[in-house]
Z-matrix of the N, CA and C atoms (Angstrom, degrees):
N
C 1 1.506
C 2 1.509 1 110.00
N 3 1.324 2 118.80 1 -43.26
C 4 1.429 3 121.11 2 -173.46
C 5 1.574 4 110.89 3 -56.34
N 6 1.340 5 119.43 4 -38.74
C 7 1.446 6 127.35 5 178.62
C 8 1.538 7 109.94 6 -56.57
N 9 1.339 8 114.35 7 -48.43
C 10 1.561 9 117.52 8 175.81
C 11 1.494 10 108.63 9 -64.36
N 12 1.321 11 116.62 10 -48.38
C 13 1.423 12 116.10 11 -178.16
C 14 1.528 13 115.74 12 -55.79
N 15 1.291 14 117.86 13 -42.33
C 16 1.513 15 123.68 14 -179.87
C 17 1.506 16 108.46 15 -67.86
N 18 1.352 17 120.09 16 -37.28
C 19 1.443 18 121.32 17 -178.98
C 20 1.533 19 109.70 18 -67.80
N 21 1.374 20 114.20 19 -43.92
C 22 1.448 21 119.80 20 -178.46
C 23 1.437 22 111.00 21 -62.83
N 24 1.377 23 113.48 22 -48.37
C 25 1.529 24 118.89 23 -174.79
C 26 1.497 25 107.84 24 -63.19
N 27 1.361 26 119.07 25 -40.20
C 28 1.481 27 121.40 26 179.93
C 29 1.499 28 111.43 27 -57.67
N 30 1.370 29 116.00 28 -34.33
C 31 1.474 30 119.02 29 -178.20
C 32 1.552 31 108.56 30 -80.30
N 33 1.310 32 115.59 31 -24.35
C 34 1.507 33 117.21 32 -179.39
C 35 1.536 34 107.93 33 -74.61
N 36 1.310 35 123.08 34 -19.92
C 37 1.460 36 125.45 35 176.56
C 38 1.527 37 111.34 36 -61.06
N 39 1.386 38 117.76 37 -18.07
C 40 1.373 39 117.79 38 -177.41
C 41 1.593 40 110.89 39 -100.84
N 42 1.344 41 111.77 40 77.78
C 43 1.424 42 114.77 41 -176.97
C 44 1.468 43 115.60 42 133.76
N 45 1.349 44 115.87 43 -32.96
C 46 1.420 45 122.79 44 176.53
C 47 1.478 46 112.76 45 -104.24
N 48 1.269 47 128.08 46 176.10
C 49 1.377 48 125.41 47 179.85
C 50 1.565 49 111.17 48 -146.14
N 51 1.300 50 117.00 49 165.11
C 52 1.393 51 121.00 50 -171.59
C 53 1.555 52 115.56 51 55.13
N 54 1.320 53 114.00 52 46.55
C 55 1.478 54 121.96 53 -176.91
C 56 1.494 55 104.12 54 -80.72
N 57 1.406 56 115.23 55 129.87
C 58 1.469 57 121.03 56 173.92
C 59 1.502 58 106.97 57 -130.59
N 60 1.370 59 113.57 58 147.71
C 61 1.421 60 120.80 59 173.45
C 62 1.539 61 106.13 60 -106.07
N 63 1.238 62 117.48 61 134.63
C 64 1.525 63 129.34 62 -173.04
C 65 1.457 64 113.21 63 44.56
N 66 1.341 65 119.61 64 62.02
C 67 1.528 66 123.24 65 173.06
C 68 1.402 67 110.90 66 -68.34
N 69 1.350 68 116.07 67 141.00
C 70 1.478 69 118.49 68 173.13
C 71 1.544 70 108.11 69 -80.35
N 72 1.398 71 109.08 70 145.13
C 73 1.480 72 112.71 71 176.59
C 74 1.464 73 111.42 72 -87.86
N 75 1.313 74 118.59 73 153.93
C 76 1.428 75 125.21 74 -178.65
C 77 1.508 76 110.98 75 -62.71
N 78 1.231 77 120.22 76 155.73
C 79 1.480 78 124.91 77 172.87
C 80 1.590 79 108.50 78 -62.94
N 81 1.337 80 112.93 79 143.47
C 82 1.472 81 118.98 80 -175.25
C 83 1.569 82 109.22 81 -68.95
N 84 1.344 83 112.70 82 -50.31
C 85 1.549 84 115.89 83 -176.09
C 86 1.478 85 103.20 84 81.23
N 87 1.401 86 116.28 85 -138.68
C 88 1.444 87 123.16 86 -173.09
C 89 1.541 88 112.77 87 -100.34
N 90 1.313 89 115.36 88 14.50
C 91 1.515 90 117.42 89 -179.17
C 92 1.504 91 111.28 90 -73.97
N 93 1.286 92 119.44 91 121.78
C 94 1.468 93 123.61 92 178.96
C 95 1.580 94 108.35 93 -71.24
N 96 1.290 95 119.32 94 131.36
C 97 1.521 96 121.22 95 178.69
C 98 1.545 97 103.76 96 -125.05
N 99 1.413 98 106.74 97 161.25
C 100 1.490 99 116.67 98 -177.66
C 101 1.563 100 109.19 99 -68.15
N 102 1.321 101 112.68 100 153.69
C 103 1.415 102 119.61 101 178.74
C 104 1.551 103 109.92 102 -62.71
N 105 1.327 104 117.56 103 137.07
C 106 1.375 105 124.06 104 -173.94
C 107 1.600 106 118.99 105 97.10
N 108 1.343 107 112.44 106 -17.05
C 109 1.354 108 117.75 107 178.06
C 110 1.557 109 113.56 108 -78.45
N 111 1.373 110 117.30 109 136.30
C 112 1.362 111 126.00 110 -179.04
C 113 1.478 112 111.15 111 -60.02
N 114 1.318 113 116.11 112 121.82
C 115 1.431 114 123.77 113 -177.01
C 116 1.565 115 111.19 114 -113.27
N 117 1.298 116 118.08 115 -1.01
C 118 1.505 117 120.58 116 -168.18
C 119 1.497 118 107.90 117 -69.98
N 120 1.333 119 115.89 118 141.49
C 121 1.416 120 126.04 119 175.05
C 122 1.558 121 105.37 120 -66.23
N 123 1.287 122 116.62 121 141.31
C 124 1.468 123 120.81 122 177.48
C 125 1.587 124 113.65 123 76.02
N 126 1.303 125 114.20 124 13.68
C 127 1.480 126 116.38 125 179.24
C 128 1.604 127 107.03 126 -63.40
N 129 1.237 128 113.79 127 149.49
C 130 1.526 129 124.38 128 -177.80
C 131 1.519 130 109.04 129 -127.92
N 132 1.333 131 112.23 130 149.72
C 133 1.465 132 116.15 131 166.50
C 134 1.532 133 103.02 132 -117.46
N 135 1.331 134 116.87 133 177.86
C 136 1.512 135 120.39 134 -171.07
C 137 1.524 136 112.38 135 -81.16
N 138 1.361 137 117.03 136 -44.19
C 139 1.486 138 118.89 137 -176.89
C 140 1.519 139 108.85 138 -145.37
N 141 1.285 140 114.41 139 145.87
C 142 1.465 141 123.69 140 169.02
C 143 1.475 142 110.12 141 -134.83
N 144 1.418 143 115.59 142 151.10
C 145 1.425 144 120.04 143 174.73
C 146 1.461 145 110.32 144 -158.10
N 147 1.290 146 118.07 145 168.97
C 148 1.497 147 120.44 146 170.50
C 149 1.589 148 111.02 147 -114.50
N 150 1.282 149 114.58 148 145.52
C 151 1.440 150 120.24 149 176.95
C 152 1.499 151 115.38 150 83.97
N 153 1.344 152 117.24 151 25.45
C 154 1.468 153 123.11 152 -179.02
C 155 1.523 154 105.30 153 -87.46
N 156 1.359 155 118.96 154 -69.88
C 157 1.383 156 120.59 155 -176.94
C 158 1.540 157 116.63 156 -81.53
N 159 1.310 158 112.91 157 -35.96
C 160 1.541 159 120.99 158 171.58
C 161 1.521 160 109.84 159 -139.60
N 162 1.259 161 115.71 160 164.69
C 163 1.439 162 121.36 161 -166.52
C 164 1.601 163 113.72 162 -53.79
N 165 1.253 164 123.71 163 -42.64
C 166 1.429 165 122.77 164 -170.85
C 167 1.506 166 110.42 165 -122.20
N 168 1.349 167 121.73 166 -7.42
C 169 1.478 168 116.41 167 -176.46
C 170 1.488 169 110.39 168 -77.98
N 171 1.334 170 115.53 169 156.94
C 172 1.445 171 123.40 170 178.64
C 173 1.523 172 105.26 171 -95.92
N 174 1.462 173 111.95 172 137.00
C 175 1.412 174 117.84 173 179.26
C 176 1.517 175 108.48 174 -122.00
N 177 1.351 176 114.97 175 141.80
C 178 1.455 177 118.49 176 178.29
C 179 1.485 178 106.50 177 -116.44
N 180 1.370 179 112.39 178 147.25
C 181 1.558 180 117.33 179 -177.62
C 182 1.536 181 102.96 180 -136.06
N 183 1.405 182 110.03 181 145.37
C 184 1.436 183 115.18 182 176.25
C 185 1.619 184 103.23 183 -135.26
N 186 1.311 185 111.47 184 134.03
C 187 1.535 186 117.88 185 -171.50
C 188 1.562 187 102.08 186 -99.18
N 189 1.350 188 113.46 187 141.62
C 190 1.428 189 123.58 188 170.37
C 191 1.576 190 110.17 189 -135.91
N 192 1.289 191 116.49 190 122.38
C 193 1.447 192 125.08 191 176.49
C 194 1.466 193 109.00 192 -103.14
N 195 1.309 194 119.34 193 124.22
C 196 1.502 195 119.98 194 177.22
C 197 1.546 196 109.50 195 -133.30
N 198 1.339 197 110.82 196 157.14
C 199 1.485 198 117.36 197 176.29
C 200 1.531 199 113.39 198 -100.12
N 201 1.321 200 117.06 199 105.35
C 202 1.420 201 121.19 200 -174.71
C 203 1.566 202 111.85 201 -70.58
N 204 1.329 203 119.89 202 -7.30
C 205 1.433 204 120.56 203 175.68
C 206 1.476 205 110.58 204 -95.20
N 207 1.293 206 121.60 205 7.42
C 208 1.475 207 125.36 206 174.81
C 209 1.517 208 108.36 207 -67.32
N 210 1.340 209 114.02 208 156.87
C 211 1.477 210 122.47 209 -174.16
C 212 1.553 211 106.40 210 -63.73
N 213 1.308 212 118.23 211 -38.25
C 214 1.464 213 120.36 212 -179.22
C 215 1.418 214 115.00 213 -57.41
N 216 1.301 215 120.03 214 -21.40
C 217 1.536 216 124.88 215 -177.34
C 218 1.420 217 115.53 216 -109.44
N 219 1.388 218 118.27 217 13.12
C 220 1.495 219 124.03 218 -173.84
C 221 1.446 220 112.33 219 -65.44
N 222 1.331 221 119.70 220 -30.83
C 223 1.432 222 125.58 221 -173.20
C 224 1.565 223 110.40 222 -99.35
N 225 1.282 224 115.37 223 10.16
C 226 1.519 225 117.78 224 177.41
C 227 1.487 226 112.61 225 -116.88
N 228 1.278 227 115.05 226 154.54
C 229 1.525 228 119.86 227 172.41
C 230 1.533 229 104.74 228 -74.57
N 231 1.272 230 118.85 229 169.97
C 232 1.420 231 123.50 230 -177.27
C 233 1.587 232 105.32 231 -72.74
N 234 1.296 233 118.78 232 -37.02
C 235 1.494 234 121.55 233 176.97
C 236 1.512 235 112.78 234 -64.65
N 237 1.320 236 115.22 235 -35.53
C 238 1.519 237 116.60 236 176.83
C 239 1.553 238 108.06 237 -72.08
N 240 1.242 239 119.83 238 -33.92
C 241 1.516 240 122.49 239 176.70
C 242 1.589 241 109.33 240 -61.90
N 243 1.342 242 112.56 241 -47.12
C 244 1.569 243 113.13 242 179.16
C 245 1.452 244 108.70 243 -64.07
N 246 1.228 245 118.70 244 -46.87
C 247 1.516 246 121.04 245 177.56
C 248 1.522 247 115.00 246 -54.09
N 249 1.319 248 114.31 247 -43.63
C 250 1.565 249 117.74 248 177.54
C 251 1.537 250 109.27 249 -65.02
N 252 1.279 251 119.06 250 -42.20
C 253 1.513 252 121.12 251 179.22
C 254 1.481 253 110.45 252 -68.39
N 255 1.306 254 122.38 253 -42.78
C 256 1.438 255 122.07 254 173.87
C 257 1.539 256 113.80 255 -60.94
N 258 1.249 257 118.57 256 -40.67
C 259 1.421 258 123.49 257 179.00
C 260 1.524 259 111.66 258 -64.55
N 261 1.368 260 112.42 259 -38.15
C 262 1.561 261 115.94 260 -178.28
C 263 1.498 262 108.36 261 -64.89
N 264 1.429 263 118.58 262 -42.30
C 265 1.448 264 120.44 263 -177.38
C 266 1.537 265 107.33 264 -70.03
N 267 1.329 266 118.29 265 -42.62
C 268 1.432 267 123.38 266 -177.91
C 269 1.532 268 112.47 267 -59.07
N 270 1.283 269 111.26 268 -45.17
C 271 1.527 270 117.09 269 -179.25
C 272 1.519 271 111.59 270 -62.26
N 273 1.369 272 111.82 271 -36.41
C 274 1.480 273 120.34 272 -173.51
C 275 1.615 274 109.71 273 -76.11
N 276 1.250 275 116.73 274 -36.04
C 277 1.456 276 119.67 275 -166.79
C 278 1.608 277 118.14 276 -121.42
N 279 1.311 278 118.90 277 -33.44
C 280 1.447 279 122.71 278 -167.43
C 281 1.536 280 109.87 279 -57.63
N 282 1.273 281 116.74 280 -49.13
C 283 1.533 282 119.45 281 -174.37
C 284 1.514 283 108.23 282 -60.60
N 285 1.309 284 120.92 283 -44.78
C 286 1.456 285 124.47 284 177.24
C 287 1.499 286 111.64 285 -63.24
N 288 1.215 287 122.24 286 -44.99
C 289 1.457 288 126.38 287 -179.32
C 290 1.561 289 108.16 288 -59.92
N 291 1.409 290 115.34 289 -48.04
C 292 1.398 291 119.63 290 -173.97
C 293 1.544 292 110.50 291 -70.09
N 294 1.350 293 116.38 292 -48.37
C 295 1.500 294 122.00 293 -174.06
C 296 1.631 295 113.25 294 -78.93
N 297 1.240 296 114.46 295 -32.71
C 298 1.560 297 115.13 296 -175.56
C 299 1.507 298 109.84 297 -101.91
N 300 1.252 299 120.11 298 -45.74
C 301 1.404 300 125.25 299 -175.75
C 302 1.554 301 113.57 300 -85.97
N 303 1.311 302 112.77 301 -17.48
C 304 1.520 303 120.03 302 -174.32
C 305 1.498 304 112.83 303 49.22
N 306 1.425 305 112.65 304 50.14
C 307 1.348 306 120.54 305 -179.81
C 308 1.538 307 112.33 306 -133.67
N 309 1.283 308 116.76 307 -171.10
C 310 1.538 309 124.41 308 -179.14
C 311 1.499 310 107.62 309 -106.53
N 312 1.236 311 118.16 310 138.93
C 313 1.482 312 123.83 311 179.49
C 314 1.503 313 108.09 312 -114.97
N 315 1.403 314 119.96 313 135.75
C 316 1.412 315 124.67 314 175.30
C 317 1.508 316 105.86 315 -136.15
N 318 1.336 317 116.73 316 123.05
C 319 1.516 318 121.15 317 171.28
C 320 1.494 319 107.35 318 -79.71
N 321 1.378 320 115.97 319 136.27
C 322 1.460 321 121.53 320 175.28
C 323 1.501 322 107.68 321 -110.90
N 324 1.304 323 120.16 322 100.41
C 325 1.437 324 124.37 323 -177.00
C 326 1.525 325 111.02 324 -104.64
N 327 1.296 326 113.07 325 123.01
C 328 1.573 327 121.43 326 -179.28
C 329 1.458 328 105.17 327 -125.83
N 330 1.307 329 118.46 328 143.03
C 331 1.455 330 127.72 329 173.74
C 332 1.530 331 110.90 330 -95.77
N 333 1.286 332 117.07 331 153.33
C 334 1.450 333 122.28 332 -177.54
C 335 1.510 334 108.53 333 -69.12
N 336 1.367 335 118.20 334 -13.07
C 337 1.476 336 118.29 335 172.95
C 338 1.476 337 111.31 336 -87.07
N 339 1.306 338 121.14 337 2.62
C 340 1.444 339 124.41 338 179.64
C 341 1.477 340 118.51 339 95.70
N 342 1.308 341 121.47 340 -3.53
C 343 1.473 342 124.99 341 177.03
C 344 1.548 343 113.50 342 -74.34
N 345 1.353 344 116.14 343 154.78
C 346 1.416 345 119.14 344 -175.33
C 347 1.595 346 105.06 345 -119.11
N 348 1.333 347 111.79 346 143.59
C 349 1.497 348 115.73 347 171.96
C 350 1.561 349 112.93 348 -71.08
N 351 1.291 350 118.90 349 163.00
C 352 1.413 351 125.50 350 -175.12
C 353 1.569 352 110.42 351 -52.37
N 354 1.403 353 114.29 352 -45.02
C 355 1.497 354 113.84 353 -177.15
C 356 1.519 355 112.12 354 -70.76
N 357 1.330 356 116.71 355 -34.21
C 358 1.420 357 122.19 356 174.89
C 359 1.560 358 111.59 357 -59.48
N 360 1.293 359 113.73 358 -44.24
C 361 1.483 360 120.09 359 -179.65
C 362 1.533 361 108.55 360 -59.69
N 363 1.427 362 112.48 361 -47.40
C 364 1.503 363 115.95 362 -176.62
C 365 1.583 364 108.64 363 -62.33
N 366 1.408 365 116.38 364 -39.48
C 367 1.381 366 120.66 365 -177.42
C 368 1.579 367 111.00 366 -65.93
N 369 1.313 368 114.25 367 -43.77
C 370 1.508 369 118.92 368 176.50
C 371 1.433 370 113.80 369 -60.44
N 372 1.378 371 115.58 370 -39.02
C 373 1.486 372 116.60 371 178.57
C 374 1.532 373 112.75 372 -70.16
N 375 1.252 374 114.75 373 -36.57
C 376 1.539 375 121.49 374 174.48
C 377 1.508 376 109.06 375 -59.46
N 378 1.400 377 116.33 376 -46.06
C 379 1.451 378 119.40 377 -174.96
C 380 1.456 379 109.94 378 -69.59
N 381 1.388 380 119.33 379 -34.20
C 382 1.507 381 117.66 380 175.01
C 383 1.520 382 112.43 381 -69.59
N 384 1.283 383 116.41 382 -27.59
C 385 1.461 384 119.49 383 176.44
C 386 1.514 385 108.09 384 -72.62
N 387 1.273 386 121.65 385 -46.75
C 388 1.527 387 124.18 386 172.40
C 389 1.461 388 110.15 387 -52.64
N 390 1.350 389 117.70 388 -52.54
C 391 1.513 390 118.26 389 -176.21
C 392 1.481 391 108.69 390 -65.33
N 393 1.298 392 125.38 391 -38.87
C 394 1.474 393 122.13 392 -174.89
C 395 1.515 394 108.47 393 -67.25
N 396 1.398 395 117.90 394 -28.35
C 397 1.438 396 118.99 395 -177.75
C 398 1.597 397 109.72 396 -77.15
N 399 1.297 398 114.38 397 -26.04
C 400 1.475 399 122.68 398 -178.27
C 401 1.582 400 116.54 399 -94.60
N 402 1.296 401 115.77 400 -5.55
C 403 1.453 402 115.44 401 177.95
C 404 1.560 403 108.75 402 -140.88
N 405 1.276 404 120.86 403 -178.30
C 406 1.423 405 122.39 404 -171.27
C 407 1.530 406 108.10 405 -89.66
N 408 1.264 407 124.23 406 9.33
C 409 1.473 408 123.17 407 -176.41
C 410 1.639 409 111.35 408 -96.16
N 411 1.262 410 116.48 409 151.86
C 412 1.528 411 120.42 410 -177.90
C 413 1.629 412 105.29 411 -76.02
N 414 1.295 413 111.88 412 165.43
C 415 1.421 414 120.45 413 176.67
C 416 1.530 415 113.83 414 -57.72
N 417 1.453 416 115.78 415 -39.29
C 418 1.365 417 119.36 416 179.13
C 419 1.636 418 113.56 417 -65.57
N 420 1.268 419 115.10 418 -39.46
C 421 1.410 420 124.88 419 177.18
C 422 1.622 421 107.41 420 -61.01
N 423 1.278 422 111.95 421 -43.16
C 424 1.533 423 117.67 422 -175.61
C 425 1.477 424 109.86 423 -71.63
N 426 1.322 425 120.57 424 -42.14
C 427 1.463 426 121.09 425 -178.19
C 428 1.587 427 109.74 426 -67.81
N 429 1.341 428 112.13 427 -39.08
C 430 1.549 429 115.40 428 179.77
C 431 1.449 430 109.10 429 -65.65
N 432 1.330 431 119.01 430 -42.03
C 433 1.513 432 123.82 431 177.04
C 434 1.511 433 112.38 432 -59.85
N 435 1.307 434 117.88 433 -43.67
C 436 1.389 435 121.98 434 -177.09
C 437 1.559 436 114.60 435 -72.83
N 438 1.312 437 113.69 436 -29.84
C 439 1.488 438 118.00 437 173.06
C 440 1.438 439 111.93 438 -72.61
N 441 1.318 440 120.26 439 -36.23
C 442 1.406 441 124.93 440 174.64
C 443 1.450 442 116.14 441 -67.01
N 444 1.375 443 113.45 442 -42.16
C 445 1.453 444 119.68 443 175.10
C 446 1.592 445 111.24 444 -62.30
N 447 1.295 446 117.76 445 -42.47
C 448 1.433 447 123.15 446 -178.08
C 449 1.529 448 106.91 447 -66.33
N 450 1.371 449 120.36 448 -39.18
C 451 1.407 450 123.02 449 -179.67
C 452 1.619 451 109.23 450 -63.49
N 453 1.348 452 115.46 451 -43.91
C 454 1.419 453 114.21 452 177.73
C 455 1.450 454 116.46 453 -69.81
N 456 1.383 455 118.85 454 -27.78
C 457 1.463 456 120.10 455 172.26
C 458 1.467 457 111.97 456 -66.92
N 459 1.312 458 115.08 457 -36.89
C 460 1.473 459 121.68 458 178.69
C 461 1.522 460 110.03 459 -64.73
N 462 1.281 461 116.70 460 -47.54
C 463 1.455 462 125.52 461 177.17
C 464 1.509 463 110.89 462 -56.71
N 465 1.294 464 115.61 463 -50.01
C 466 1.503 465 118.44 464 -178.63
C 467 1.524 466 111.65 465 -64.06
N 468 1.395 467 116.58 466 -38.12
C 469 1.509 468 113.85 467 175.73
C 470 1.476 469 114.47 468 -67.02
N 471 1.373 470 114.32 469 -39.46
C 472 1.504 471 116.25 470 178.20
C 473 1.556 472 111.96 471 -65.68
N 474 1.374 473 116.64 472 -33.18
C 475 1.462 474 116.81 473 175.33
C 476 1.516 475 111.80 474 -64.65
N 477 1.315 476 115.83 475 -42.34
C 478 1.492 477 119.96 476 179.76
C 479 1.461 478 108.53 477 -61.54
N 480 1.369 479 116.26 478 -44.13
C 481 1.484 480 119.86 479 -175.72
C 482 1.435 481 114.88 480 -64.61
N 483 1.386 482 115.19 481 -35.00
C 484 1.424 483 120.35 482 -179.70
C 485 1.488 484 112.47 483 -73.10
N 486 1.444 485 116.05 484 -50.97
C 487 1.441 486 117.12 485 -171.79
C 488 1.497 487 110.23 486 -101.49
N 489 1.245 488 117.73 487 -8.44
C 490 1.494 489 119.94 488 -179.13
C 491 1.563 490 110.27 489 82.81
N 492 1.301 491 111.34 490 161.07
C 493 1.468 492 121.43 491 178.64
C 494 1.499 493 111.06 492 -74.35
N 495 1.346 494 121.94 493 118.34
C 496 1.442 495 119.56 494 178.60
C 497 1.531 496 107.91 495 -109.44
N 498 1.344 497 116.18 496 123.93
C 499 1.449 498 121.82 497 177.79
C 500 1.525 499 108.38 498 -68.76
N 501 1.267 500 117.32 499 146.53
C 502 1.514 501 118.96 500 178.58
C 503 1.458 502 108.15 501 -65.21
N 504 1.315 503 120.04 502 133.11
C 505 1.398 504 122.92 503 -177.69
C 506 1.536 505 106.86 504 -91.64
N 507 1.319 506 112.65 505 147.42
C 508 1.464 507 118.65 506 173.97
C 509 1.497 508 111.76 507 -73.24
N 510 1.272 509 120.05 508 137.64
C 511 1.390 510 123.21 509 -177.34
C 512 1.595 511 106.86 510 -88.98
N 513 1.300 512 115.48 511 103.21
C 514 1.439 513 122.96 512 -177.17
C 515 1.499 514 113.77 513 -53.61
N 516 1.327 515 114.74 514 -39.54
C 517 1.423 516 121.74 515 -175.59
C 518 1.589 517 110.36 516 -62.96
N 519 1.298 518 118.83 517 -40.32
C 520 1.372 519 123.09 518 -177.52
C 521 1.403 520 108.28 519 -73.81
N 522 1.350 521 123.57 520 -35.86
C 523 1.472 522 125.04 521 177.27
C 524 1.550 523 108.99 522 -64.45
N 525 1.441 524 117.54 523 -39.96
C 526 1.427 525 120.21 524 176.28
C 527 1.462 526 112.85 525 -61.91
N 528 1.414 527 119.15 526 -42.97
C 529 1.374 528 123.09 527 179.08
C 530 1.499 529 114.38 528 -61.89
N 531 1.283 530 116.39 529 -38.15
C 532 1.478 531 122.66 530 179.83
C 533 1.541 532 106.77 531 -68.96
N 534 1.303 533 117.56 532 -42.64
C 535 1.557 534 120.57 533 175.17
C 536 1.504 535 111.17 534 -59.78
N 537 1.289 536 118.38 535 -46.92
C 538 1.383 537 123.51 536 177.32
C 539 1.444 538 116.58 537 -53.99
N 540 1.336 539 113.39 538 -47.06
C 541 1.448 540 123.68 539 -176.91
C 542 1.547 541 111.23 540 -64.82
N 543 1.344 542 114.36 541 -43.38
C 544 1.465 543 117.14 542 176.57
C 545 1.489 544 112.62 543 -72.83
N 546 1.317 545 119.41 544 -30.45
C 547 1.429 546 118.93 545 179.56
C 548 1.624 547 115.08 546 -69.95
N 549 1.366 548 111.51 547 -18.23
C 550 1.512 549 116.76 548 -176.31
C 551 1.459 550 107.26 549 -80.42
N 552 1.303 551 121.79 550 -18.94
C 553 1.542 552 120.95 551 -176.99
C 554 1.518 553 110.66 552 -87.98
């Protein structure tokens, strides 16, 4: 999920401001919240920025990636699966974001097959509109670029999940060569 968050947040820098990755939410204090809302201290969402939906309001986003081919979704249509995932994120965070942060919350749901939930589609269209107003490209070019960028971020995260993260190995041969060159002087 962090790969998608970083890619989306990077694109939000073109037109939005105060973009943050994994911002901490404010403490709740004595504010009563609906049942099911996250009340944990130190809770974080994936992205926040200002100027996304409206000029000065702060917006919070949380990404959820799910596999629509999993057994738990076999009796649902893909639209029902997206709706269920969005409702889960909404129930968990929207009340807290509205009441405590005084901001807007948008769940960004994406499937492992590359489809986007309705809220994510709206957000992507809005981001393309913002980008097209702040650069010399048309809306169509911006939406195509954002979809491509999202696809690559998804592919990158799937690759890491499948093979694991491999730290770059030191090339022992190069180290020996450097040692030999210095030992000759």
